[in-house]
All heavy atoms as an XYZ file, in Angstrom:
806
protein
N       0.845     -1.189      0.000
C       0.000      0.000      0.000
C       0.878      1.235      0.000
O       2.077      1.187      0.188
C      -0.937     -0.017      1.198
C      -1.989     -1.115      1.078
S      -3.211     -1.164      2.409
C      -3.858      0.456      2.433
N       0.259      2.375     -0.138
C       1.021      3.610     -0.245
C       1.252      4.283      1.104
O       1.690      5.414      1.150
C       0.332      4.564     -1.218
C      -1.093      4.877     -0.788
O      -1.510      4.472      0.291
N      -1.830      5.573     -1.622
N       0.939      3.642      2.198
C       1.202      4.188      3.515
C       0.054      4.979      4.104
O       0.093      5.369      5.258
N      -0.989      5.238      3.307
C      -2.135      5.979      3.831
C      -3.066      5.030      4.564
O      -3.216      3.881      4.168
C      -2.914      6.630      2.676
C      -2.141      7.695      1.947
C      -2.965      8.304      0.819
O      -4.200      8.254      0.895
O      -2.362      8.809     -0.121
N      -3.710      5.509      5.619
C      -4.678      4.651      6.303
C      -5.870      4.366      5.396
O      -6.204      5.160      4.526
C      -5.092      5.463      7.534
C      -4.607      6.842      7.311
C      -3.547      6.795      6.267
N      -6.480      3.200      5.581
C      -7.588      2.776      4.741
C      -8.766      3.735      4.817
O      -9.445      3.978      3.833
C      -8.040      1.372      5.156
C      -9.167      0.758      4.336
C      -8.727      0.592      2.887
C      -9.579     -0.569      4.918
N      -9.015      4.302      5.978
C     -10.171      5.177      6.152
C      -9.780      6.647      6.176
O     -10.345      7.448      6.902
C     -10.930      4.804      7.433
C     -11.533      3.405      7.432
C     -12.179      3.106      8.773
C     -12.545      3.252      6.321
N      -8.796      7.041      5.370
C      -8.381      8.439      5.334
C      -9.406      9.276      4.576
O     -10.345      8.758      3.983
C      -7.007      8.564      4.668
O      -7.089      8.167      3.322
N      -9.216     10.566      4.586
C     -10.111     11.502      3.911
C     -10.242     11.132      2.436
O      -9.265     10.986      1.730
C      -9.546     12.924      4.030
C     -10.428     13.993      3.463
C     -11.501     14.444      4.437
O     -11.302     14.261      5.652
O     -12.509     14.964      3.972
N     -11.463     10.982      1.959
C     -11.706     10.662      0.562
C     -11.598      9.185      0.242
O     -11.816      8.789     -0.886
N     -11.242      8.357      1.206
C     -11.149      6.919      0.954
C     -12.478      6.267      1.341
O     -13.499      6.937      1.461
C      -9.990      6.324      1.746
N     -12.444      4.995      1.553
C     -13.648      4.254      1.933
C     -14.170      4.751      3.281
O     -13.413      4.995      4.194
C     -13.320      2.776      2.079
C     -12.930      2.126      0.798
C     -11.686      2.077      0.261
C     -13.780      1.444     -0.098
N     -11.702      1.397     -0.911
C     -12.987      0.987     -1.165
C     -15.133      1.155     -0.120
C     -13.499      0.280     -2.220
C     -15.644      0.436     -1.180
C     -14.840      0.015     -2.217
N     -15.485      4.827      3.388
C     -16.083      5.165      4.683
C     -16.433      3.867      5.414
O     -16.523      2.807      4.798
C     -17.349      5.997      4.491
O     -18.379      5.207      3.921
N     -16.634      3.969      6.705
C     -16.998      2.790      7.492
C     -18.329      2.230      7.008
O     -18.505      1.017      6.895
C     -17.053      3.147      8.993
C     -17.573      1.975      9.805
C     -15.685      3.573      9.490
N     -19.251      3.122      6.658
C     -20.552      2.677      6.159
C     -20.441      1.902      4.860
O     -21.122      0.886      4.673
N     -19.590      2.355      3.949
C     -19.457      1.636      2.678
C     -18.766      0.290      2.875
O     -19.091     -0.679      2.185
C     -18.706      2.486      1.649
O     -17.402      2.757      2.072
N     -17.846      0.206      3.815
C     -17.203     -1.076      4.095
C     -18.216     -2.060      4.670
O     -18.282     -3.219      4.267
C     -15.998     -0.889      5.040
C     -14.885     -0.148      4.298
C     -15.499     -2.230      5.566
C     -13.711      0.229      5.154
N     -19.041     -1.593      5.595
C     -20.085     -2.468      6.154
C     -21.087     -2.881      5.077
O     -21.559     -4.017      5.068
C     -20.799     -1.796      7.332
C     -20.081     -2.021      8.614
C     -19.377     -1.110      9.347
C     -19.970     -3.254      9.319
N     -18.832     -1.693     10.445
C     -19.178     -3.015     10.462
C     -20.440     -4.537      9.107
C     -18.867     -4.020     11.377
C     -20.123     -5.535     10.014
C     -19.351     -5.264     11.132
N     -21.409     -1.963      4.178
C     -22.326     -2.303      3.087
C     -21.739     -3.420      2.230
O     -22.434     -4.370      1.869
C     -22.619     -1.069      2.219
C     -23.421     -1.408      1.002
C     -24.776     -1.672      1.088
C     -22.801     -1.489     -0.238
C     -25.508     -2.009     -0.032
C     -23.524     -1.827     -1.367
C     -24.885     -2.081     -1.266
N     -20.468     -3.335      1.910
C     -19.817     -4.359      1.088
C     -19.801     -5.697      1.817
O     -20.070     -6.751      1.219
C     -18.393     -3.913      0.692
C     -18.482     -2.756     -0.299
C     -17.594     -5.071      0.116
C     -17.171     -2.080     -0.588
N     -19.507     -5.682      3.111
C     -19.490     -6.923      3.890
C     -20.870     -7.562      3.916
O     -21.030     -8.762      3.676
C     -18.985     -6.660      5.325
C     -17.498     -6.300      5.302
C     -19.236     -7.863      6.231
C     -16.959     -5.804      6.625
N     -21.896     -6.768      4.188
C     -23.259     -7.306      4.244
C     -23.748     -7.761      2.872
O     -24.412     -8.801      2.744
C     -24.206     -6.269      4.840
C     -23.956     -5.939      6.319
C     -24.857     -4.800      6.777
C     -24.160     -7.170      7.181
N     -23.418     -6.998      1.819
C     -23.816     -7.388      0.470
C     -23.130     -8.695      0.061
O     -23.771     -9.578     -0.540
C     -23.485     -6.280     -0.522
N     -21.859     -8.847      0.396
C     -21.150    -10.087      0.076
C     -21.770    -11.269      0.819
O     -21.933    -12.358      0.259
C     -19.668     -9.959      0.410
N     -22.128    -11.064      2.079
C     -22.782    -12.123      2.847
C     -24.131    -12.500      2.256
O     -24.463    -13.680      2.138
N     -24.908    -11.496      1.865
C     -26.218    -11.765      1.266
C     -26.081    -12.502     -0.063
O     -26.820    -13.460     -0.337
C     -26.982    -10.458      1.074
N     -25.145    -12.072     -0.880
C     -24.930    -12.753     -2.162
C     -24.447    -14.182     -1.979
O     -24.849    -15.083     -2.719
C     -23.947    -11.967     -3.025
C     -24.488    -10.678     -3.618
C     -23.383     -9.903     -4.320
C     -25.626    -10.966     -4.579
N     -23.620    -14.412     -0.976
C     -23.165    -15.769     -0.688
C     -24.351    -16.634     -0.283
O     -24.506    -17.767     -0.753
C     -22.109    -15.760      0.437
O     -21.003    -14.975      0.009
C     -21.653    -17.163      0.787
N     -25.204    -16.096      0.567
C     -26.383    -16.844      1.000
C     -27.302    -17.142     -0.178
O     -27.784    -18.264     -0.326
C     -27.137    -16.051      2.081
C     -28.375    -16.756      2.552
C     -28.292    -17.821      3.442
C     -29.631    -16.380      2.089
C     -29.429    -18.484      3.866
C     -30.771    -17.037      2.502
C     -30.661    -18.089      3.396
O     -31.780    -18.750      3.802
N     -27.538    -16.148     -1.039
C     -28.434    -16.331     -2.186
C     -27.886    -17.400     -3.134
O     -28.640    -18.246     -3.626
C     -28.651    -14.991     -2.922
C     -29.291    -15.188     -4.281
C     -29.501    -14.069     -2.070
N     -26.589    -17.391     -3.402
C     -26.036    -18.399     -4.308
C     -26.103    -19.792     -3.698
O     -26.390    -20.763     -4.404
C     -24.584    -18.068     -4.698
O     -23.790    -17.936     -3.525
C     -24.515    -16.798     -5.511
N     -25.858    -19.908     -2.409
C     -25.962    -21.228     -1.771
C     -27.410    -21.712     -1.759
O     -27.685    -22.873     -2.058
C     -25.405    -21.188     -0.353
C     -23.904    -21.076     -0.327
C     -23.391    -21.035      1.102
N     -21.968    -20.952      1.122
C     -21.166    -21.998      1.265
N     -21.683    -23.199      1.404
N     -19.866    -21.851      1.266
N     -28.325    -20.834     -1.429
C     -29.744    -21.190     -1.419
C     -30.206    -21.538     -2.831
O     -30.955    -22.489     -3.036
C     -30.565    -20.036     -0.836
C     -32.015    -20.355     -0.672
C     -32.446    -21.232      0.315
C     -32.959    -19.777     -1.501
C     -33.789    -21.527      0.465
C     -34.303    -20.065     -1.362
C     -34.716    -20.949     -0.369
N     -29.745    -20.773     -3.806
C     -30.096    -21.044     -5.205
C     -29.608    -22.408     -5.657
O     -30.272    -23.090     -6.443
N     -28.439    -22.817     -5.173
C     -27.932    -24.144     -5.513
C     -28.833    -25.245     -4.976
O     -29.100    -26.237     -5.668
N     -29.344    -25.077     -3.768
C     -30.275    -26.072     -3.202
C     -31.570    -26.124     -4.006
O     -32.101    -27.204     -4.261
C     -30.569    -25.753     -1.730
C     -29.411    -25.989     -0.825
N     -28.960    -27.244     -0.506
C     -28.590    -25.132     -0.178
C     -27.930    -27.157      0.303
N     -27.674    -25.878      0.515
N     -32.073    -24.971     -4.386
C     -33.299    -24.926     -5.193
C     -33.064    -25.607     -6.541
O     -33.901    -26.384     -7.012
C     -33.763    -23.457     -5.400
C     -34.114    -22.818     -4.056
C     -34.919    -23.374     -6.370
C     -35.271    -23.480     -3.336
N     -31.920    -25.322     -7.168
C     -31.606    -25.922     -8.465
C     -31.509    -27.440     -8.370
O     -32.021    -28.160     -9.236
C     -30.300    -25.332     -8.993
C     -29.904    -25.710    -10.400
C     -30.947    -25.200    -11.404
C     -28.546    -25.142    -10.735
N     -30.892    -27.944     -7.309
C     -30.794    -29.397     -7.141
C     -32.173    -30.001     -6.923
O     -32.472    -31.083     -7.430
C     -29.832    -29.743     -5.982
C     -28.401    -29.433     -6.401
C     -29.955    -31.203     -5.580
C     -27.385    -29.579     -5.300
N     -33.036    -29.317     -6.186
C     -34.392    -29.825     -5.988
C     -35.156    -29.876     -7.304
O     -35.917    -30.805     -7.557
C     -35.152    -28.965     -4.985
C     -34.759    -29.222     -3.558
C     -35.576    -28.386     -2.584
O     -36.239    -27.439     -2.977
N     -35.494    -28.725     -1.313
N     -34.960    -28.892     -8.163
C     -35.651    -28.871     -9.450
C     -35.111    -29.929    -10.411
O     -35.884    -30.577    -11.133
C     -35.538    -27.486    -10.094
C     -36.275    -26.349     -9.390
C     -35.976    -25.018    -10.062
C     -37.776    -26.613     -9.396
N     -33.799    -30.108    -10.445
C     -33.186    -31.059    -11.373
C     -33.194    -32.485    -10.848
O     -33.166    -33.430    -11.623
C     -31.740    -30.648    -11.671
C     -31.537    -29.336    -12.417
C     -30.051    -29.038    -12.564
C     -32.205    -29.381    -13.782
N     -33.202    -32.652     -9.548
C     -33.151    -33.984     -8.953
C     -31.724    -34.444     -8.709
O     -31.369    -34.843     -7.618
N     -30.886    -34.401     -9.726
C     -29.475    -34.756     -9.590
C     -28.643    -33.763    -10.392
O     -29.148    -33.091    -11.291
C     -29.186    -36.178    -10.115
O     -29.536    -36.230    -11.488
C     -29.945    -37.232     -9.338
N     -27.370    -33.715    -10.076
C     -26.459    -32.848    -10.815
C     -25.940    -33.633    -12.018
O     -25.487    -34.769    -11.864
C     -25.275    -32.411     -9.927
C     -25.786    -31.610     -8.739
C     -24.263    -31.609    -10.726
C     -24.713    -31.238     -7.747
N     -26.013    -33.055    -13.206
C     -25.475    -33.754    -14.381
C     -23.982    -34.042    -14.207
O     -23.259    -33.276    -13.541
C     -25.693    -32.754    -15.526
C     -26.754    -31.828    -15.036
C     -26.626    -31.782    -13.549
N     -23.478    -35.137    -14.769
C     -22.069    -35.519    -14.584
C     -21.072    -34.436    -15.015
O     -20.057    -34.228    -14.348
C     -21.904    -36.772    -15.443
C     -23.278    -37.306    -15.626
C     -24.204    -36.137    -15.543
N     -21.338    -33.740    -16.106
C     -20.414    -32.689    -16.554
C     -20.387    -31.528    -15.570
O     -19.335    -30.948    -15.302
C     -20.791    -32.215    -17.951
C     -20.534    -33.285    -19.004
C     -20.773    -32.779    -20.361
N     -19.697    -31.841    -20.701
C     -19.548    -31.307    -21.878
N     -20.388    -31.606    -22.848
N     -18.558    -30.480    -22.115
N     -21.559    -31.173    -15.026
C     -21.607    -30.096    -14.033
C     -20.892    -30.522    -12.756
O     -20.185    -29.727    -12.131
C     -23.051    -29.716    -13.733
N     -21.056    -31.782    -12.376
C     -20.373    -32.292    -11.191
C     -18.859    -32.260    -11.383
O     -18.110    -31.874    -10.474
C     -20.834    -33.716    -10.897
O     -20.176    -34.229     -9.779
N     -18.378    -32.640    -12.566
C     -16.937    -32.600    -12.844
C     -16.418    -31.169    -12.804
O     -15.332    -30.902    -12.279
C     -16.652    -33.238    -14.200
N     -17.205    -30.222    -13.331
C     -16.793    -28.818    -13.306
C     -16.733    -28.298    -11.870
O     -15.801    -27.584    -11.499
C     -17.753    -27.975    -14.141
N     -17.713    -28.659    -11.052
C     -17.726    -28.216     -9.656
C     -16.571    -28.839     -8.870
O     -16.026    -28.213     -7.959
C     -19.061    -28.546     -9.003
C     -20.249    -27.725     -9.494
C     -21.546    -28.270     -8.909
C     -20.074    -26.262     -9.153
N     -16.201    -30.067     -9.206
C     -15.069    -30.711     -8.532
C     -13.750    -30.012     -8.844
O     -12.803    -30.074     -8.061
C     -14.969    -32.177     -8.937
C     -16.063    -33.027     -8.300
O     -16.662    -32.558     -7.307
O     -16.315    -34.143     -8.794
N     -13.666    -29.333     -9.990
C     -12.432    -28.647    -10.383
C     -12.303    -27.260     -9.773
O     -11.218    -26.671     -9.803
C     -12.366    -28.541    -11.905
N     -13.365    -26.718     -9.206
C     -13.348    -25.348     -8.690
C     -12.335    -25.141     -7.559
O     -11.573    -24.172     -7.592
C     -14.762    -24.898     -8.271
C     -14.736    -23.603     -7.495
C     -15.648    -24.765     -9.500
N     -12.252    -25.995     -6.535
C     -11.284    -25.733     -5.460
C      -9.846    -25.645     -5.952
O      -9.088    -24.760     -5.535
C     -11.468    -26.908     -4.495
C     -12.860    -27.371     -4.738
C     -13.107    -27.147     -6.204
N      -9.455    -26.533     -6.851
C      -8.089    -26.491     -7.373
C      -7.853    -25.214     -8.173
O      -6.781    -24.601     -8.086
C      -7.821    -27.718     -8.241
N      -8.852    -24.791     -8.928
C      -8.711    -23.563     -9.720
C      -8.603    -22.339     -8.821
O      -7.801    -21.433     -9.075
C      -9.897    -23.425    -10.676
N      -9.376    -22.305     -7.754
C      -9.328    -21.171     -6.830
C      -7.978    -21.121     -6.113
O      -7.361    -20.057     -6.001
C     -10.492    -21.240     -5.812
C     -10.317    -20.234     -4.692
C     -11.816    -21.019     -6.525
N      -7.505    -22.267     -5.647
C      -6.204    -22.298     -4.975
C      -5.086    -21.866     -5.920
O      -4.182    -21.133     -5.533
C      -5.911    -23.701     -4.424
C      -6.728    -24.055     -3.203
S      -6.546    -22.869     -1.855
C      -4.848    -23.091     -1.434
N      -5.161    -22.309     -7.171
C      -4.154    -21.904     -8.149
C      -4.202    -20.403     -8.383
O      -3.166    -19.736     -8.461
C      -4.358    -22.661     -9.471
O      -4.294    -24.062     -9.201
C      -3.311    -22.289    -10.493
N      -5.402    -19.851     -8.482
C      -5.549    -18.413     -8.714
C      -5.044    -17.589     -7.531
O      -4.572    -16.469     -7.700
C      -7.010    -18.075     -8.995
N      -5.110    -18.138     -6.337
C      -4.625    -17.420     -5.152
C      -3.115    -17.583     -4.993
O      -2.396    -16.623     -4.718
C      -5.345    -17.933     -3.882
C      -6.815    -17.532     -3.923
C      -4.679    -17.408     -2.619
C      -7.658    -18.178     -2.841
N      -2.614    -18.790     -5.198
C      -1.221    -19.099     -4.898
C      -0.267    -18.670     -6.012
O       0.817    -18.154     -5.736
C      -1.066    -20.611     -4.599
C       0.384    -21.021     -4.547
C      -1.767    -20.947     -3.297
N      -0.636    -18.864     -7.272
C       0.284    -18.613     -8.384
C       0.824    -17.177     -8.419
O       2.038    -16.995     -8.547
C      -0.373    -18.983     -9.705
N      -0.008    -16.136     -8.304
C       0.556    -14.781     -8.328
C       1.517    -14.512     -7.169
O       2.531    -13.838     -7.343
C      -0.669    -13.867     -8.231
C      -1.810    -14.696     -8.670
C      -1.471    -16.092     -8.291
N       1.224    -15.045     -6.000
C       2.101    -14.844     -4.839
C       3.411    -15.593     -5.045
O       4.485    -15.094     -4.712
C       1.406    -15.305     -3.540
C       2.341    -15.224     -2.356
C       0.163    -14.482     -3.299
N       3.330    -16.779     -5.624
C       4.534    -17.562     -5.882
C       5.435    -16.869     -6.894
O       6.657    -16.904     -6.776
C       4.149    -18.953     -6.388
C       5.189    -20.045     -6.318
C       5.703    -20.217     -4.901
C       4.620    -21.348     -6.829
N       4.843    -16.175     -7.865
C       5.621    -15.497     -8.900
C       6.157    -14.158     -8.415
O       7.328    -13.836     -8.627
C       4.760    -15.312    -10.179
C       5.451    -14.414    -11.176
C       4.436    -16.654    -10.787
N       5.321    -13.359     -7.770
C       5.730    -11.985     -7.449
C       5.790    -11.673     -5.960
O       5.997    -10.531     -5.587
C       4.778    -11.000     -8.125
O       3.475    -11.163     -7.609
N       5.639    -12.676     -5.109
C       5.664    -12.427     -3.666
C       7.069    -12.391     -3.101
O       8.061    -12.617     -3.797
N       7.153    -12.084     -1.823
C       8.429    -12.101     -1.107
C       8.851    -13.544     -0.849
O       8.081    -14.485     -1.020
C       8.275    -11.390      0.247
C       8.477     -9.895      0.121
O       9.037     -9.459     -0.893
O       8.072     -9.188      1.060
N      10.076    -13.685     -0.375
C      10.575    -15.017     -0.059
C       9.811    -15.650      1.093
O       9.657    -16.867      1.147
C      12.067    -14.964      0.237
C      12.845    -14.822     -1.037
C      13.446    -13.699     -1.505
C      13.038    -15.824     -2.029
N      14.012    -13.937     -2.731
C      13.775    -15.245     -3.079
C      12.658    -17.150     -2.143
C      14.144    -15.954     -4.212
C      13.037    -17.858     -3.271
C      13.767    -17.256     -4.287
N       9.306    -14.828      2.002
C       8.529    -15.376      3.129
C       7.300    -16.118      2.620
O       7.006    -17.232      3.060
C       8.115    -14.256      4.076
N       6.596    -15.510      1.675
C       5.407    -16.152      1.113
C       5.779    -17.390      0.308
O       5.099    -18.416      0.380
C       4.627    -15.179      0.225
C       3.893    -14.107      0.986
C       4.728    -12.855      1.163
O       5.897    -12.827      0.718
O       4.213    -11.894      1.759
N       6.855    -17.304     -0.462
C       7.260    -18.446     -1.285
C       7.641    -19.649     -0.430
O       7.242    -20.782     -0.723
C       8.423    -18.042     -2.178
C       8.021    -17.063     -3.257
C       9.206    -16.644     -4.071
N       8.786    -15.680     -5.082
C       9.613    -14.922     -5.756
N      10.918    -15.000     -5.539
N       9.166    -14.086     -6.660
N       8.402    -19.403      0.621
C       8.797    -20.502      1.509
C       7.561    -21.084      2.199
O       7.411    -22.307      2.306
C       9.842    -20.022      2.546
C      10.076    -21.063      3.618
C      11.145    -19.666      1.841
N       6.660    -20.220      2.643
C       5.439    -20.697      3.310
C       4.591    -21.541      2.358
O       4.020    -22.560      2.767
C       4.628    -19.515      3.835
N       4.513    -21.146      1.093
C       3.735    -21.924      0.118
C       4.343    -23.310     -0.065
O       3.631    -24.321     -0.081
C       3.637    -21.172     -1.221
C       2.698    -19.979     -1.083
C       3.157    -22.108     -2.336
C       2.689    -19.055     -2.282
N       5.655    -23.381     -0.185
C       6.312    -24.682     -0.372
C       6.121    -25.558      0.868
O       5.760    -26.740      0.759
C       7.806    -24.492     -0.701
C       8.545    -25.823     -0.674
C       7.964    -23.812     -2.051
N       6.326    -24.984      2.044
C       6.155    -25.747      3.286
C       4.701    -26.209      3.427
O       4.440    -27.375      3.758
C       6.598    -24.909      4.512
C       6.191    -25.576      5.812
C       8.100    -24.684      4.473
N       3.764    -25.326      3.157
C       2.341    -25.687      3.287
C       1.924    -26.740      2.260
O       1.067    -27.579      2.538
C       1.471    -24.451      3.154
S       1.562    -23.393      4.603
N       2.525    -26.689      1.077
C       2.233    -27.723      0.077
C       2.641    -29.097      0.590
O       1.884    -30.062      0.485
C       2.966    -27.414     -1.246
O       2.532    -26.142     -1.725
C       2.681    -28.478     -2.286
N       3.823    -29.178      1.188
C       4.289    -30.453      1.738
C       3.410    -30.875      2.918
O       3.000    -32.036      3.015
C       5.777    -30.351      2.158
C       6.223    -31.599      2.902
C       6.649    -30.097      0.942
N       3.098    -29.930      3.810
C       2.291    -30.256      4.990
C       0.864    -30.650      4.636
O       0.224    -31.406      5.361
C       2.264    -29.075      5.953
C       3.584    -28.732      6.640
C       3.416    -27.477      7.497
C       4.079    -29.889      7.472
N       0.357    -30.152      3.517
C      -1.039    -30.419      3.162
C      -1.298    -31.888      2.843
O      -2.444    -32.326      2.845
C      -1.457    -29.555      1.971
O      -0.762    -29.958      0.799
N      -0.235    -32.657      2.594
C      -0.415    -34.082      2.349
C      -0.612    -34.867      3.647
O      -1.053    -36.014      3.615
C       0.781    -34.653      1.580
C       0.850    -34.160      0.169
C       1.820    -33.254     -0.213
C      -0.072    -34.588     -0.775
C       1.888    -32.798     -1.519
C      -0.016    -34.134     -2.078
C       0.966    -33.240     -2.455
N      -0.282    -34.258      4.780
C      -0.353    -34.961      6.061
C      -1.299    -34.345      7.087
O      -1.781    -35.034      7.972
C       1.041    -35.016      6.699
C       2.003    -35.888      5.988
C       1.672    -37.297      6.301
N       2.708    -38.179      5.779
C       2.602    -39.461      5.834
N       1.574    -40.016      6.396
N       3.547    -40.212      5.333
N      -1.544    -33.038      6.983
C      -2.307    -32.338      8.022
C      -3.641    -31.830      7.476
O      -3.784    -31.627      6.265
C      -1.493    -31.151      8.555
C      -0.151    -31.485      9.206
C       0.586    -30.206      9.552
C      -0.359    -32.331     10.438
N      -4.603    -31.580      8.363
C      -5.875    -30.988      7.939
C      -5.657    -29.574      7.378
O      -4.705    -28.873      7.753
C      -6.706    -30.935      9.222
C      -6.045    -31.855     10.170
C      -4.608    -31.923      9.785
N      -6.549    -29.169      6.502
C      -6.424    -27.884      5.816
C      -6.321    -26.717      6.787
O      -5.470    -25.836      6.617
C      -7.607    -27.669      4.871
C      -7.639    -26.335      4.135
C      -6.431    -26.191      3.230
C      -8.914    -26.180      3.359
N      -7.148    -26.676      7.818
C      -7.145    -25.538      8.735
C      -5.798    -25.432      9.459
O      -5.300    -24.320      9.687
C      -8.327    -25.605      9.739
C      -8.440    -24.303     10.522
C      -8.202    -26.779     10.664
C      -8.843    -23.115      9.689
N      -5.188    -26.566      9.782
C      -3.882    -26.551     10.445
C      -2.829    -25.996      9.497
O      -1.980    -25.189      9.886
C      -3.509    -27.976     10.933
C      -2.100    -28.015     11.495
C      -4.520    -28.460     11.962
N      -2.896    -26.394      8.227
C      -1.940    -25.906      7.237
C      -2.098    -24.398      7.040
O      -1.113    -23.663      6.950
C      -2.114    -26.658      5.903
C      -1.232    -26.070      4.822
C      -1.807    -28.142      6.082
N      -3.335    -23.917      7.002
C      -3.585    -22.477      6.843
C      -3.014    -21.704      8.033
O      -2.373    -20.667      7.867
C      -5.097    -22.200      6.668
C      -5.392    -20.723      6.764
C      -5.579    -22.758      5.348
N      -3.231    -22.199      9.240
C      -2.715    -21.527     10.436
C      -1.184    -21.519     10.423
O      -0.558    -20.480     10.688
C      -3.256    -22.196     11.724
C      -2.533    -21.690     12.952
C      -4.752    -21.961     11.841
N      -0.582    -22.638     10.093
C       0.878    -22.702     10.051
C       1.426    -21.730      9.012
O       2.382    -20.993      9.271
C       1.352    -24.146      9.767
C       1.072    -25.035     10.974
C       2.841    -24.181      9.405
C       1.295    -26.509     10.736
N       0.843    -21.706      7.826
C       1.295    -20.788      6.783
C       1.146    -19.337      7.179
O       2.045    -18.518      6.947
N       0.028    -19.012      7.790
C      -0.209    -17.634      8.224
C       0.797    -17.210      9.284
O       1.361    -16.112      9.219
C      -1.648    -17.494      8.768
O      -2.559    -17.918      7.761
C      -1.947    -16.072      9.173
N       1.041    -18.079     10.248
C       2.007    -17.774     11.311
C       3.411    -17.646     10.728
O       4.170    -16.738     11.108
C       1.954    -18.849     12.427
C       3.114    -18.702     13.386
C       0.623    -18.766     13.155
N       3.757    -18.512      9.783
C       5.083    -18.445      9.163
C       5.301    -17.106      8.460
O       6.344    -16.473      8.627
C       5.272    -19.582      8.157
C       5.546    -20.922      8.759
S       5.730    -22.199      7.495
C       7.113    -21.574      6.565
N       4.330    -16.691      7.657
C       4.468    -15.438      6.920
C       4.498    -14.249      7.879
O       5.319    -13.339      7.731
C       3.354    -15.287      5.871
C       3.376    -13.908      5.228
C       3.489    -16.347      4.788
N       3.613    -14.254      8.871
C       3.583    -13.140      9.835
C       4.903    -13.056     10.601
O       5.447    -11.962     10.809
C       2.416    -13.321     10.794
N       5.433    -14.198     11.030
C       6.699    -14.196     11.776
C       7.852    -13.748     10.894
O       8.695    -12.942     11.330
C       6.976    -15.600     12.319
N       7.882    -14.211      9.643
C       8.962    -13.793      8.741
C       8.903    -12.297      8.458
O       9.929    -11.609      8.452
C       8.879    -14.586      7.437
N       7.707    -11.779      8.273
C       7.570    -10.341      8.035
C       7.977     -9.538      9.257
O       8.594     -8.478      9.147
C       6.136    -10.001      7.630
C       5.800    -10.427      6.231
C       4.394    -10.040      5.879
N       4.051    -10.441      4.522
C       2.854    -10.340      4.024
N       1.855     -9.853      4.743
N       2.616    -10.717      2.783
N       7.621    -10.025     10.453
C       7.988     -9.329     11.683
C       9.499     -9.339     11.890
O      10.077     -8.339     12.349
C       7.291     -9.964     12.883
N      10.145    -10.430     11.550
C      11.592    -10.524     11.728
C      12.360     -9.697     10.681
O      13.444     -9.203     10.970
C      12.037    -11.984     11.654
C      11.615    -12.859     12.825
C      11.983    -14.314     12.546
C      12.276    -12.383     14.111
N      11.791     -9.574      9.489
C      12.494     -8.877      8.409
C      12.237     -7.385      8.375
O      12.880     -6.666      7.607
C      12.105     -9.495      7.059
C      12.518    -10.955      6.881
C      11.984    -11.503      5.576
C      14.026    -11.110      6.948
N      11.287     -6.890      9.164
C      11.031     -5.432      9.145
C      11.577     -4.747     10.361
O      12.016     -5.261     11.299
C       9.520     -5.142      9.066
O       8.850     -5.743     10.149
C       8.984     -5.597      7.744
């Protein structure tokens, strides 16, 4: 960031941030509810749609990790490699916590 506080003059207001949070929550609820309605109407998910939905988590993780791996600091790169190895043995939430702590500690030590 450029060093300015997030809520400085002319930037986002607290009200607009709360609006975005609530709107995102409402949209998440509507899409999840819509999925249940769609399954009730169709009865089952077609095989091609099921295969596409199964590919979404890997695509999202790639979209999050790849830019950081290419243009991030060494702290993030090391954490990604360590978390990749740990993800074969540990639950996802544990891997996320370990990665977050690793990056935060590396940033604290390097600044």
